[in-house]
N, CA, C, O and CB atoms as a CASP TS submission, in Angstrom:
PFRMAT TS
TARGET T0000
AUTHOR 0000-0000-0000
METHOD Language model
MODEL 1
PARENT N/A
ATOM      1  N   MET     1     -97.363  64.062  73.842  1.00  0.00           N
ATOM      2  CA  MET     1     -98.750  63.671  74.029  1.00  0.00           C
ATOM      3  C   MET     1     -98.875  62.178  73.672  1.00  0.00           C
ATOM      4  O   MET     1     -98.413  61.745  72.617  1.00  0.00           O
ATOM      5  CB  MET     1     -99.714  64.557  73.149  1.00  0.00           C
ATOM      6  N   THR     2     -99.488  61.424  74.542  1.00  0.00           N
ATOM      7  CA  THR     2     -99.668  59.994  74.303  1.00  0.00           C
ATOM      8  C   THR     2    -100.761  59.774  73.266  1.00  0.00           C
ATOM      9  O   THR     2    -101.558  60.668  72.984  1.00  0.00           O
ATOM     10  CB  THR     2    -100.013  59.257  75.615  1.00  0.00           C
ATOM     11  N   ILE     3    -100.784  58.577  72.707  1.00  0.00           N
ATOM     12  CA  ILE     3    -101.807  58.255  71.716  1.00  0.00           C
ATOM     13  C   ILE     3    -103.195  58.302  72.343  1.00  0.00           C
ATOM     14  O   ILE     3    -104.156  58.702  71.685  1.00  0.00           O
ATOM     15  CB  ILE     3    -101.548  56.872  71.103  1.00  0.00           C
ATOM     16  N   LEU     4    -103.311  57.904  73.591  1.00  0.00           N
ATOM     17  CA  LEU     4    -104.614  57.962  74.261  1.00  0.00           C
ATOM     18  C   LEU     4    -105.073  59.402  74.424  1.00  0.00           C
ATOM     19  O   LEU     4    -106.259  59.695  74.268  1.00  0.00           O
ATOM     20  CB  LEU     4    -104.549  57.271  75.631  1.00  0.00           C
ATOM     21  N   MET     5    -104.161  60.292  74.731  1.00  0.00           N
ATOM     22  CA  MET     5    -104.523  61.713  74.842  1.00  0.00           C
ATOM     23  C   MET     5    -104.986  62.255  73.496  1.00  0.00           C
ATOM     24  O   MET     5    -105.936  63.035  73.437  1.00  0.00           O
ATOM     25  CB  MET     5    -103.328  62.541  75.365  1.00  0.00           C
ATOM     26  N   LYS     6    -104.326  61.850  72.418  1.00  0.00           N
ATOM     27  CA  LYS     6    -104.724  62.288  71.078  1.00  0.00           C
ATOM     28  C   LYS     6    -106.113  61.765  70.735  1.00  0.00           C
ATOM     29  O   LYS     6    -106.939  62.482  70.170  1.00  0.00           O
ATOM     30  CB  LYS     6    -103.702  61.814  70.027  1.00  0.00           C
ATOM     31  N   ILE     7    -106.357  60.504  71.084  1.00  0.00           N
ATOM     32  CA  ILE     7    -107.670  59.914  70.820  1.00  0.00           C
ATOM     33  C   ILE     7    -108.742  60.643  71.619  1.00  0.00           C
ATOM     34  O   ILE     7    -109.785  61.002  71.073  1.00  0.00           O
ATOM     35  CB  ILE     7    -107.674  58.409  71.163  1.00  0.00           C
ATOM     36  N   ASP     8    -108.495  60.863  72.905  1.00  0.00           N
ATOM     37  CA  ASP     8    -109.482  61.541  73.750  1.00  0.00           C
ATOM     38  C   ASP     8    -109.795  62.941  73.225  1.00  0.00           C
ATOM     39  O   ASP     8    -110.950  63.366  73.235  1.00  0.00           O
ATOM     40  CB  ASP     8    -108.977  61.624  75.195  1.00  0.00           C
ATOM     41  N   ARG     9    -108.774  63.651  72.770  1.00  0.00           N
ATOM     42  CA  ARG     9    -108.989  65.001  72.225  1.00  0.00           C
ATOM     43  C   ARG     9    -109.850  64.906  70.958  1.00  0.00           C
ATOM     44  O   ARG     9    -110.774  65.696  70.770  1.00  0.00           O
ATOM     45  CB  ARG     9    -107.619  65.704  71.912  1.00  0.00           C
ATOM     46  N   TYR    10    -109.542  63.944  70.104  1.00  0.00           N
ATOM     47  CA  TYR    10    -110.321  63.748  68.880  1.00  0.00           C
ATOM     48  C   TYR    10    -111.773  63.422  69.212  1.00  0.00           C
ATOM     49  O   TYR    10    -112.690  63.976  68.605  1.00  0.00           O
ATOM     50  CB  TYR    10    -109.708  62.625  68.023  1.00  0.00           C
ATOM     51  N   LEU    11    -111.984  62.532  70.168  1.00  0.00           N
ATOM     52  CA  LEU    11    -113.348  62.152  70.539  1.00  0.00           C
ATOM     53  C   LEU    11    -114.130  63.344  71.083  1.00  0.00           C
ATOM     54  O   LEU    11    -115.311  63.505  70.774  1.00  0.00           O
ATOM     55  CB  LEU    11    -113.322  61.028  71.576  1.00  0.00           C
ATOM     56  N   ARG    12    -113.481  64.177  71.889  1.00  0.00           N
ATOM     57  CA  ARG    12    -114.147  65.379  72.416  1.00  0.00           C
ATOM     58  C   ARG    12    -114.509  66.343  71.289  1.00  0.00           C
ATOM     59  O   ARG    12    -115.607  66.900  71.269  1.00  0.00           O
ATOM     60  CB  ARG    12    -113.243  66.090  73.445  1.00  0.00           C
ATOM     61  N   GLN    13    -113.586  66.533  70.357  1.00  0.00           N
ATOM     62  CA  GLN    13    -113.809  67.487  69.268  1.00  0.00           C
ATOM     63  C   GLN    13    -114.888  67.030  68.301  1.00  0.00           C
ATOM     64  O   GLN    13    -115.641  67.852  67.781  1.00  0.00           O
ATOM     65  CB  GLN    13    -112.526  67.717  68.513  1.00  0.00           C
ATOM     66  N   THR    14    -114.970  65.742  68.056  1.00  0.00           N
ATOM     67  CA  THR    14    -115.904  65.230  67.055  1.00  0.00           C
ATOM     68  C   THR    14    -117.206  64.709  67.652  1.00  0.00           C
ATOM     69  O   THR    14    -118.222  64.644  66.960  1.00  0.00           O
ATOM     70  CB  THR    14    -115.248  64.135  66.269  1.00  0.00           C
ATOM     71  N   GLY    15    -117.186  64.341  68.925  1.00  0.00           N
ATOM     72  CA  GLY    15    -118.364  63.736  69.521  1.00  0.00           C
ATOM     73  C   GLY    15    -118.565  62.281  69.102  1.00  0.00           C
ATOM     74  O   GLY    15    -119.625  61.701  69.340  1.00  0.00           O
ATOM     75  N   MET    16    -117.546  61.698  68.480  1.00  0.00           N
ATOM     76  CA  MET    16    -117.643  60.312  68.016  1.00  0.00           C
ATOM     77  C   MET    16    -117.568  59.354  69.206  1.00  0.00           C
ATOM     78  O   MET    16    -116.734  59.545  70.091  1.00  0.00           O
ATOM     79  CB  MET    16    -116.520  59.995  66.995  1.00  0.00           C
ATOM     80  N   PRO    17    -118.411  58.343  69.244  1.00  0.00           N
ATOM     81  CA  PRO    17    -118.314  57.330  70.305  1.00  0.00           C
ATOM     82  C   PRO    17    -116.995  56.568  70.211  1.00  0.00           C
ATOM     83  O   PRO    17    -116.479  56.345  69.115  1.00  0.00           O
ATOM     84  CB  PRO    17    -119.499  56.346  70.225  1.00  0.00           C
ATOM     85  N   MET    18    -116.455  56.170  71.353  1.00  0.00           N
ATOM     86  CA  MET    18    -115.149  55.513  71.359  1.00  0.00           C
ATOM     87  C   MET    18    -115.179  54.174  70.625  1.00  0.00           C
ATOM     88  O   MET    18    -114.176  53.782  70.027  1.00  0.00           O
ATOM     89  CB  MET    18    -114.676  55.306  72.789  1.00  0.00           C
ATOM     90  N   THR    19    -116.302  53.469  70.659  1.00  0.00           N
ATOM     91  CA  THR    19    -116.362  52.189  69.946  1.00  0.00           C
ATOM     92  C   THR    19    -116.328  52.395  68.437  1.00  0.00           C
ATOM     93  O   THR    19    -115.699  51.620  67.717  1.00  0.00           O
ATOM     94  CB  THR    19    -117.624  51.416  70.339  1.00  0.00           C
ATOM     95  N   LYS    20    -116.996  53.428  67.959  1.00  0.00           N
ATOM     96  CA  LYS    20    -116.978  53.726  66.526  1.00  0.00           C
ATOM     97  C   LYS    20    -115.577  54.142  66.095  1.00  0.00           C
ATOM     98  O   LYS    20    -115.110  53.739  65.030  1.00  0.00           O
ATOM     99  CB  LYS    20    -117.998  54.835  66.184  1.00  0.00           C
ATOM    100  N   PHE    21    -114.907  54.941  66.911  1.00  0.00           N
ATOM    101  CA  PHE    21    -113.546  55.350  66.589  1.00  0.00           C
ATOM    102  C   PHE    21    -112.642  54.132  66.432  1.00  0.00           C
ATOM    103  O   PHE    21    -111.931  54.010  65.435  1.00  0.00           O
ATOM    104  CB  PHE    21    -112.996  56.286  67.674  1.00  0.00           C
ATOM    105  N   GLY    22    -112.668  53.244  67.400  1.00  0.00           N
ATOM    106  CA  GLY    22    -111.825  52.061  67.341  1.00  0.00           C
ATOM    107  C   GLY    22    -112.113  51.194  66.132  1.00  0.00           C
ATOM    108  O   GLY    22    -111.199  50.670  65.495  1.00  0.00           O
ATOM    109  N   ARG    23    -113.397  51.048  65.821  1.00  0.00           N
ATOM    110  CA  ARG    23    -113.788  50.230  64.680  1.00  0.00           C
ATOM    111  C   ARG    23    -113.301  50.851  63.376  1.00  0.00           C
ATOM    112  O   ARG    23    -112.771  50.150  62.514  1.00  0.00           O
ATOM    113  CB  ARG    23    -115.307  50.051  64.646  1.00  0.00           C
ATOM    114  N   LEU    24    -113.477  52.150  63.228  1.00  0.00           N
ATOM    115  CA  LEU    24    -113.076  52.812  61.983  1.00  0.00           C
ATOM    116  C   LEU    24    -111.560  52.945  61.861  1.00  0.00           C
ATOM    117  O   LEU    24    -111.008  52.793  60.771  1.00  0.00           O
ATOM    118  CB  LEU    24    -113.718  54.188  61.896  1.00  0.00           C
ATOM    119  N   ALA    25    -110.891  53.226  62.969  1.00  0.00           N
ATOM    120  CA  ALA    25    -109.452  53.483  62.920  1.00  0.00           C
ATOM    121  C   ALA    25    -108.637  52.209  62.743  1.00  0.00           C
ATOM    122  O   ALA    25    -107.706  52.176  61.939  1.00  0.00           O
ATOM    123  CB  ALA    25    -109.012  54.192  64.178  1.00  0.00           C
ATOM    124  N   VAL    26    -108.979  51.159  63.486  1.00  0.00           N
ATOM    125  CA  VAL    26    -108.152  49.942  63.442  1.00  0.00           C
ATOM    126  C   VAL    26    -108.963  48.650  63.411  1.00  0.00           C
ATOM    127  O   VAL    26    -108.392  47.562  63.488  1.00  0.00           O
ATOM    128  CB  VAL    26    -107.231  49.914  64.632  1.00  0.00           C
ATOM    129  N   GLY    27    -110.280  48.754  63.299  1.00  0.00           N
ATOM    130  CA  GLY    27    -111.103  47.553  63.241  1.00  0.00           C
ATOM    131  C   GLY    27    -111.330  46.886  64.583  1.00  0.00           C
ATOM    132  O   GLY    27    -111.647  45.698  64.638  1.00  0.00           O
ATOM    133  N   ASP    28    -111.170  47.638  65.672  1.00  0.00           N
ATOM    134  CA  ASP    28    -111.328  47.074  67.017  1.00  0.00           C
ATOM    135  C   ASP    28    -112.188  48.009  67.865  1.00  0.00           C
ATOM    136  O   ASP    28    -111.689  49.017  68.363  1.00  0.00           O
ATOM    137  CB  ASP    28    -109.940  46.844  67.693  1.00  0.00           C
ATOM    138  N   PRO    29    -113.476  47.690  68.036  1.00  0.00           N
ATOM    139  CA  PRO    29    -114.346  48.581  68.804  1.00  0.00           C
ATOM    140  C   PRO    29    -113.953  48.715  70.278  1.00  0.00           C
ATOM    141  O   PRO    29    -114.399  49.649  70.945  1.00  0.00           O
ATOM    142  CB  PRO    29    -115.759  48.090  68.715  1.00  0.00           C
ATOM    143  N   ARG    30    -113.135  47.810  70.795  1.00  0.00           N
ATOM    144  CA  ARG    30    -112.708  47.882  72.202  1.00  0.00           C
ATOM    145  C   ARG    30    -111.384  48.638  72.382  1.00  0.00           C
ATOM    146  O   ARG    30    -110.872  48.724  73.498  1.00  0.00           O
ATOM    147  CB  ARG    30    -112.569  46.475  72.771  1.00  0.00           C
ATOM    148  N   LEU    31    -110.835  49.177  71.312  1.00  0.00           N
ATOM    149  CA  LEU    31    -109.528  49.814  71.356  1.00  0.00           C
ATOM    150  C   LEU    31    -109.397  50.838  72.476  1.00  0.00           C
ATOM    151  O   LEU    31    -108.505  50.721  73.316  1.00  0.00           O
ATOM    152  CB  LEU    31    -109.246  50.470  70.045  1.00  0.00           C
ATOM    153  N   VAL    32    -110.264  51.830  72.499  1.00  0.00           N
ATOM    154  CA  VAL    32    -110.135  52.915  73.482  1.00  0.00           C
ATOM    155  C   VAL    32    -110.336  52.376  74.891  1.00  0.00           C
ATOM    156  O   VAL    32    -109.593  52.735  75.805  1.00  0.00           O
ATOM    157  CB  VAL    32    -111.152  54.043  73.191  1.00  0.00           C
ATOM    158  N   HIS    33    -111.314  51.535  75.071  1.00  0.00           N
ATOM    159  CA  HIS    33    -111.561  50.932  76.386  1.00  0.00           C
ATOM    160  C   HIS    33    -110.314  50.200  76.870  1.00  0.00           C
ATOM    161  O   HIS    33    -109.893  50.365  78.015  1.00  0.00           O
ATOM    162  CB  HIS    33    -112.768  49.960  76.328  1.00  0.00           C
ATOM    163  N   ASP    34    -109.730  49.397  75.997  1.00  0.00           N
ATOM    164  CA  ASP    34    -108.546  48.631  76.373  1.00  0.00           C
ATOM    165  C   ASP    34    -107.340  49.533  76.647  1.00  0.00           C
ATOM    166  O   ASP    34    -106.572  49.272  77.574  1.00  0.00           O
ATOM    167  CB  ASP    34    -108.204  47.634  75.278  1.00  0.00           C
ATOM    168  N   LEU    35    -107.169  50.584  75.855  1.00  0.00           N
ATOM    169  CA  LEU    35    -106.064  51.515  76.103  1.00  0.00           C
ATOM    170  C   LEU    35    -106.219  52.194  77.463  1.00  0.00           C
ATOM    171  O   LEU    35    -105.240  52.393  78.182  1.00  0.00           O
ATOM    172  CB  LEU    35    -105.993  52.574  74.987  1.00  0.00           C
ATOM    173  N   ARG    36    -107.436  52.541  77.801  1.00  0.00           N
ATOM    174  CA  ARG    36    -107.691  53.178  79.103  1.00  0.00           C
ATOM    175  C   ARG    36    -107.421  52.209  80.259  1.00  0.00           C
ATOM    176  O   ARG    36    -107.167  52.636  81.385  1.00  0.00           O
ATOM    177  CB  ARG    36    -109.147  53.688  79.174  1.00  0.00           C
ATOM    178  N   ARG    37    -107.477  50.928  79.980  1.00  0.00           N
ATOM    179  CA  ARG    37    -107.211  49.911  81.008  1.00  0.00           C
ATOM    180  C   ARG    37    -105.775  49.404  80.971  1.00  0.00           C
ATOM    181  O   ARG    37    -105.450  48.420  81.636  1.00  0.00           O
ATOM    182  CB  ARG    37    -108.161  48.743  80.839  1.00  0.00           C
ATOM    183  N   GLY    38    -104.909  50.066  80.199  1.00  0.00           N
ATOM    184  CA  GLY    38    -103.500  49.732  80.238  1.00  0.00           C
ATOM    185  C   GLY    38    -102.919  49.041  79.021  1.00  0.00           C
ATOM    186  O   GLY    38    -101.717  48.780  78.978  1.00  0.00           O
ATOM    187  N   ARG    39    -103.748  48.738  78.027  1.00  0.00           N
ATOM    188  CA  ARG    39    -103.224  48.113  76.810  1.00  0.00           C
ATOM    189  C   ARG    39    -102.197  49.048  76.163  1.00  0.00           C
ATOM    190  O   ARG    39    -102.409  50.259  76.094  1.00  0.00           O
ATOM    191  CB  ARG    39    -104.379  47.784  75.808  1.00  0.00           C
ATOM    192  N   GLN    40    -101.112  48.490  75.704  1.00  0.00           N
ATOM    193  CA  GLN    40    -100.073  49.268  75.034  1.00  0.00           C
ATOM    194  C   GLN    40    -100.202  49.082  73.523  1.00  0.00           C
ATOM    195  O   GLN    40    -100.232  47.959  73.021  1.00  0.00           O
ATOM    196  CB  GLN    40     -98.656  48.845  75.525  1.00  0.00           C
ATOM    197  N   ALA    41    -100.275  50.193  72.820  1.00  0.00           N
ATOM    198  CA  ALA    41    -100.352  50.139  71.362  1.00  0.00           C
ATOM    199  C   ALA    41     -98.942  50.140  70.795  1.00  0.00           C
ATOM    200  O   ALA    41     -98.113  50.977  71.151  1.00  0.00           O
ATOM    201  CB  ALA    41    -101.176  51.332  70.796  1.00  0.00           C
ATOM    202  N   ARG    42     -98.686  49.190  69.911  1.00  0.00           N
ATOM    203  CA  ARG    42     -97.380  49.131  69.252  1.00  0.00           C
ATOM    204  C   ARG    42     -97.308  50.188  68.157  1.00  0.00           C
ATOM    205  O   ARG    42     -98.317  50.767  67.755  1.00  0.00           O
ATOM    206  CB  ARG    42     -97.120  47.720  68.663  1.00  0.00           C
ATOM    207  N   GLU    43     -96.103  50.419  67.695  1.00  0.00           N
ATOM    208  CA  GLU    43     -95.860  51.506  66.742  1.00  0.00           C
ATOM    209  C   GLU    43     -96.710  51.415  65.471  1.00  0.00           C
ATOM    210  O   GLU    43     -97.219  52.445  65.030  1.00  0.00           O
ATOM    211  CB  GLU    43     -94.406  51.519  66.363  1.00  0.00           C
ATOM    212  N   PRO    44     -96.892  50.239  64.861  1.00  0.00           N
ATOM    213  CA  PRO    44     -97.748  50.200  63.652  1.00  0.00           C
ATOM    214  C   PRO    44     -99.193  50.630  63.938  1.00  0.00           C
ATOM    215  O   PRO    44     -99.817  51.302  63.117  1.00  0.00           O
ATOM    216  CB  PRO    44     -97.748  48.786  63.058  1.00  0.00           C
ATOM    217  N   MET    45     -99.720  50.238  65.104  1.00  0.00           N
ATOM    218  CA  MET    45    -101.082  50.629  65.444  1.00  0.00           C
ATOM    219  C   MET    45    -101.152  52.129  65.727  1.00  0.00           C
ATOM    220  O   MET    45    -102.100  52.796  65.313  1.00  0.00           O
ATOM    221  CB  MET    45    -101.585  49.830  66.660  1.00  0.00           C
ATOM    222  N   VAL    46    -100.163  52.652  66.422  1.00  0.00           N
ATOM    223  CA  VAL    46    -100.119  54.092  66.692  1.00  0.00           C
ATOM    224  C   VAL    46    -100.126  54.850  65.366  1.00  0.00           C
ATOM    225  O   VAL    46    -100.827  55.853  65.228  1.00  0.00           O
ATOM    226  CB  VAL    46     -98.858  54.468  67.539  1.00  0.00           C
ATOM    227  N   ALA    47     -99.354  54.381  64.397  1.00  0.00           N
ATOM    228  CA  ALA    47     -99.300  55.032  63.085  1.00  0.00           C
ATOM    229  C   ALA    47    -100.665  54.996  62.399  1.00  0.00           C
ATOM    230  O   ALA    47    -101.080  55.985  61.795  1.00  0.00           O
ATOM    231  CB  ALA    47     -98.242  54.356  62.194  1.00  0.00           C
ATOM    232  N   ARG    48    -101.364  53.864  62.488  1.00  0.00           N
ATOM    233  CA  ARG    48    -102.708  53.768  61.889  1.00  0.00           C
ATOM    234  C   ARG    48    -103.684  54.725  62.559  1.00  0.00           C
ATOM    235  O   ARG    48    -104.492  55.365  61.887  1.00  0.00           O
ATOM    236  CB  ARG    48    -103.240  52.332  61.989  1.00  0.00           C
ATOM    237  N   ILE    49    -103.610  54.822  63.883  1.00  0.00           N
ATOM    238  CA  ILE    49    -104.499  55.718  64.624  1.00  0.00           C
ATOM    239  C   ILE    49    -104.215  57.169  64.258  1.00  0.00           C
ATOM    240  O   ILE    49    -105.137  57.935  63.978  1.00  0.00           O
ATOM    241  CB  ILE    49    -104.340  55.510  66.142  1.00  0.00           C
ATOM    242  N   GLU    50    -102.937  57.545  64.261  1.00  0.00           N
ATOM    243  CA  GLU    50    -102.575  58.923  63.923  1.00  0.00           C
ATOM    244  C   GLU    50    -102.972  59.262  62.494  1.00  0.00           C
ATOM    245  O   GLU    50    -103.416  60.377  62.222  1.00  0.00           O
ATOM    246  CB  GLU    50    -101.074  59.144  64.114  1.00  0.00           C
ATOM    247  N   SER    51    -102.818  58.318  61.586  1.00  0.00           N
ATOM    248  CA  SER    51    -103.219  58.535  60.199  1.00  0.00           C
ATOM    249  C   SER    51    -104.726  58.757  60.103  1.00  0.00           C
ATOM    250  O   SER    51    -105.180  59.646  59.383  1.00  0.00           O
ATOM    251  CB  SER    51    -102.801  57.342  59.324  1.00  0.00           C
ATOM    252  N   PHE    52    -105.493  57.957  60.823  1.00  0.00           N
ATOM    253  CA  PHE    52    -106.949  58.121  60.826  1.00  0.00           C
ATOM    254  C   PHE    52    -107.324  59.506  61.345  1.00  0.00           C
ATOM    255  O   PHE    52    -108.159  60.189  60.752  1.00  0.00           O
ATOM    256  CB  PHE    52    -107.621  57.025  61.685  1.00  0.00           C
ATOM    257  N   ILE    53    -106.711  59.919  62.446  1.00  0.00           N
ATOM    258  CA  ILE    53    -107.031  61.229  63.035  1.00  0.00           C
ATOM    259  C   ILE    53    -106.673  62.351  62.053  1.00  0.00           C
ATOM    260  O   ILE    53    -107.421  63.319  61.919  1.00  0.00           O
ATOM    261  CB  ILE    53    -106.271  61.427  64.383  1.00  0.00           C
ATOM    262  N   GLU    54    -105.544  62.223  61.377  1.00  0.00           N
ATOM    263  CA  GLU    54    -105.152  63.247  60.395  1.00  0.00           C
ATOM    264  C   GLU    54    -106.121  63.305  59.217  1.00  0.00           C
ATOM    265  O   GLU    54    -106.495  64.390  58.772  1.00  0.00           O
ATOM    266  CB  GLU    54    -103.737  62.973  59.882  1.00  0.00           C
ATOM    267  N   ARG    55    -106.527  62.144  58.715  1.00  0.00           N
ATOM    268  CA  ARG    55    -107.440  62.105  57.573  1.00  0.00           C
ATOM    269  C   ARG    55    -108.845  62.585  57.920  1.00  0.00           C
ATOM    270  O   ARG    55    -109.538  63.156  57.078  1.00  0.00           O
ATOM    271  CB  ARG    55    -107.510  60.704  57.023  1.00  0.00           C
ATOM    272  N   HIS    56    -109.259  62.351  59.158  1.00  0.00           N
ATOM    273  CA  HIS    56    -110.636  62.672  59.560  1.00  0.00           C
ATOM    274  C   HIS    56    -110.657  63.736  60.647  1.00  0.00           C
ATOM    275  O   HIS    56    -111.528  63.711  61.516  1.00  0.00           O
ATOM    276  CB  HIS    56    -111.359  61.412  60.051  1.00  0.00           C
ATOM    277  N   GLY    57    -109.726  64.655  60.611  1.00  0.00           N
ATOM    278  CA  GLY    57    -109.599  65.670  61.650  1.00  0.00           C
ATOM    279  C   GLY    57    -110.866  66.469  61.879  1.00  0.00           C
ATOM    280  O   GLY    57    -111.715  66.625  61.001  1.00  0.00           O
ATOM    281  N   ALA    58    -110.950  66.967  63.102  1.00  0.00           N
ATOM    282  CA  ALA    58    -112.133  67.751  63.493  1.00  0.00           C
ATOM    283  C   ALA    58    -112.013  69.163  62.975  1.00  0.00           C
ATOM    284  O   ALA    58    -112.906  69.980  63.198  1.00  0.00           O
ATOM    285  CB  ALA    58    -112.312  67.762  65.023  1.00  0.00           C
TER
END
């Protein structure tokens, strides 16, 4: 499962807006928008996102 798929599943489960997710997870409100447009997340960012999802799971 890609990081974008994990994010999308989290957003569906929680109802959290994508800008709020990006801001809280990595300090970038455009994160999800940019990932959907082809931005590649490097391993440290993926780890931060996965950690956020684990800590704040639905």
